[in-house]
N, C-alpha and C positions, 0 to 999 in steps of 0.2 A: 733835232726834231723829235726823236724818240724820247729824249729826256723831258721835253716840254709836255708831250702827251702824258707821260708818266706822272708828272707833277699835277697836270690838269685833272687827271683821273683821281689822284690822291686827295685833292681838295674839293671834290664834288660835294654839294650840299646833300644832307641826308635824304631829302625828298626826291633827289635825282637818282639815288641809288635804287637797285631793284627791290631791296627789302623795304625802303621808304615808300616806294610806289605801291607795293603790296599792302603796307600798313594803311596808306591813305584810302585804298580801295575798300579795305575792310571797314574802316571808319565810315566811309560814305554809305556802305551797305547797312551798317548799324543805324545810322541817322535816318535812312529811308524807312527801315522797319520800325524804328521808334516813332517816327512821325505817323506812319500808318496805324500803329497801335493806339496812339493818342487820338487819332481821328475816329477809330472804331469805338473807343471809349465814349467820346463826345456824342457820336451817332447813337450809341446804345442809350445813353442818358436822355437824349432828345426823344427817342422812341418811347422810353419809359414814361417820360413826362406827358407825351401825347396820349399814351394808353391810359394814364391816370386821369387825364382831362376828359376822356371818353367814358369813364366808369363813374357811376353815381353812388354815393354812400347812402344806403337806404335808411340808416339810423339818423342821418343829419338832414337830408333833403326833405323838405315838406311841401314846397311849391315849385315843381319843375316849370321851366319856362314854356311859354306857348309854342315856341319853335320846336322844341323836342316833341311835344305831343302831336303837333301838326304833321310831323314826319313819321313818327312811330304809329300813330293811329290812322293808318291809310284807309281812305274810304273805298278803295278799289279791291280790298281784300275781303274774303268771306267773313261774315260776322253773324252773331246770334244775339238777340235781345233788342231793346229799344234803340233806334238810330241815334237819338240825342240823349242817351243816358248820362247821368253825372259821373257814374263810376265806369271806367273802361279798363278792361284787362286784355292786354295784347300778349299772345303767346307766339314766340318764335320756336318752331318745332321741326322735327324730322320724323317722318312716318316709320323709319327703320331704326330709330334710336331707342335703346332699351329704357333709358331714363324718361324719354317722352312717353313711352308706353306705360311706365310706372305712374306718370302724372295723369294719364288719360282718364282713369275712373274717377279720380278726385275732381278733375276739371268738368267731367260730364255731370257729376252730381251737383256741383256748384252751378253749372250752366242751367240745370233743370230747376234748382231751388230759387235762383235769382234771375230767372229769365225776364221778369218784368221790371227789374231795376238796374241790372248790370249788362253792359254791352261787352261781348266776348269777340275779339278779333283774332283770327288765325293767320299767321304769316309763315312762309316757308323759309327754312334754313337747313337744307339737306347737306349732309356731309358726303360730298361726292367722292372723296378719297377712300373712306372706309365702309361706306354703305352703298353698294352697287345698285340697289333697287330704289334708293331714296328719291332720285330725280323722277323716275317713272311714276312713283307713288304721288309725288307732288303734282306732276302733270295730270295724273288721274283725278286728284282732288279738284284741280282747276276745271277739268273737262266736266266733272260732275256739277260743279258750281254753275257752269254754263246752262245746265238743265235744272237749276234750283234744287240740286240734290247733294250739295257739298257735305253737309253734316252727316247724312246717311252713309256716304262713302267714307268720310273721315272715321266714323265709328267702326265700320267694317274693316278698314285697313289696320287700325290699331288692334282690333280683336283677332286679326289674322296676320300679324306682323311676321310670322315665321315664313310666310309664302307670299311675297309681293312681286312675283314674276309677272310679266306682261299678260300672259294668258290668264293668270289668276285675277289680275286687276280687271280684266274684261269680264270675267265671270262674276266678280263682285258687283260690277256695274249693272249686270243683268239682274242680279238679286236685289239691287237697290231700286230697280224699276226704271233704269235709264234706257233711252233709245240706243240700242246697241250699235247700230250703224253710225250714228252721229258721234257717239262716244269713241268708238274704235278709230274713226277717221281723225278725231281731235287728238287722241293719244298718240297714234302712229306718226302724225305730222309734227308733234311737239309744239302744238299751236300756242301754248302759253309759256314757253320757255323764257321769254324776255320778262314776263311778269315775275317769275320765280327768281331770275337774276336780279331784278330790281329789289325784291325782298332781301336777298342775300347781301346786296350792296348796302341797303339801309341798315341791316344788322351789323355789318362790318364797320360802318361809319360810327356806330355807337359801342364799339368794343366787344361785340359778341364773339365768343370763341367756343361755345358749346350749347347744347340743347338739353332740356328746355330752358329758355330764358323768358322771363315775364316782365312786363311793364304794367304796373298798377297805377293808373293816373300819371303815367310818365316815370314812376319810380322803378328802377331796374332791380330784379331779383333773379338770381341764377340758381337753377336746380329745382327739384321737386318740392313744391310747397305743401306742407301738411294741411289736411282739411281744416282742422281747428284754427290754425294760424290764418288761413285764408279767410275763413268766416269772420274771425276777429277783425281783420283788416277791413273787410267790407262793412261791418257794423260801425267801425270807427269812422270810416269815410261817410257813411250815411248820416251819422250824428254830427260830425264836425266838418265835413267837406274836406277840402285840400289842406285845412289847417291841421288835420290829423297826421301824426307821425307814424308812418308805416314801418314797423320793425318786425320783419318776417324772417325767420331762419329756415333756409331750405334744408331738405333732408340729404341732398347730395352736393356736398361742397366740391367734390372732385368730379368734374364732368369730362375728364380727359378722353374717355372712350368715345365721346361724341363731339370732341372739340374739332374745330376746323384748323386746317394748316395755314400758317401765316408765311 
C-alpha cells in the first residue's frame, strides 16, 4: 500500500503539485490585473472622447446648433443689454477667481460700450473646493438680482475680491442700495443655491473646467479675452452674423488655479 502511494505521488501532474498550484494562482492574478488595466485604458479613452465631444473648436465652428445656445443662454440668469440681441456673450464666472477678476474690467468696458447691441449673460461656476467664499458671493449676486441690483453687486464683489466674507457681502449690499433685511434673509437661507447648482451642471455638461469661460453666440472661449480681440469678434458678428468665424485667443491658456475638480 505504501509503495502504491509513493508511485501515485511520484506521477502527480504538475498542476496538482504545490508549486504548480502556486504558479496557477500567480497567473490568475496577472490575468485579473491585466484585464483591469485594459478596462481602465478603454474607460480613459472613452472619457477623452466624451470630453472632446463637449469642447468646441472656436477656429472651426461657425454656426453652433440651436440646442447649444438654448441651454447656454439661459433666460433665468442675470443679463445686461437688449433681451433679443443678435450677439450674446455668456460668461461662466467665479467671484473669487483671480482670472475672472482680471476679465472683469474688460467685460465691464465692453458691456458699457455695446449695451445697445450685445446681450451679456452672467452664469455662476464657483470653485467650491479652492474658493471658500465663492458660493456665498454667487448667492449674494442672486439675492441682489432679486432686487434688480445684480450688476451693482457684481461690480462691487469683483472690486473687493480680497474680502468676500458674509459680513462684507452684507455691507456691500447696503452700499449698493439693497433692502438689508430682505438681502440678509435671502443670503442666510441660501435661497438660490439650486439656481447656482443648475448653472454649474450646465457648465459641466459642456466641458467647463475653469473660469472665466465665455460663449460668444455659442462658441466656447476659455480664459481672459483681450479687449481688442473681443471688439473684433463683436464687429465681425455685427457685419456677418453667425457666418463670421470667431477666432479669439485668450490671455490665460492655463486656468488651473480656478479649475474645478472632476
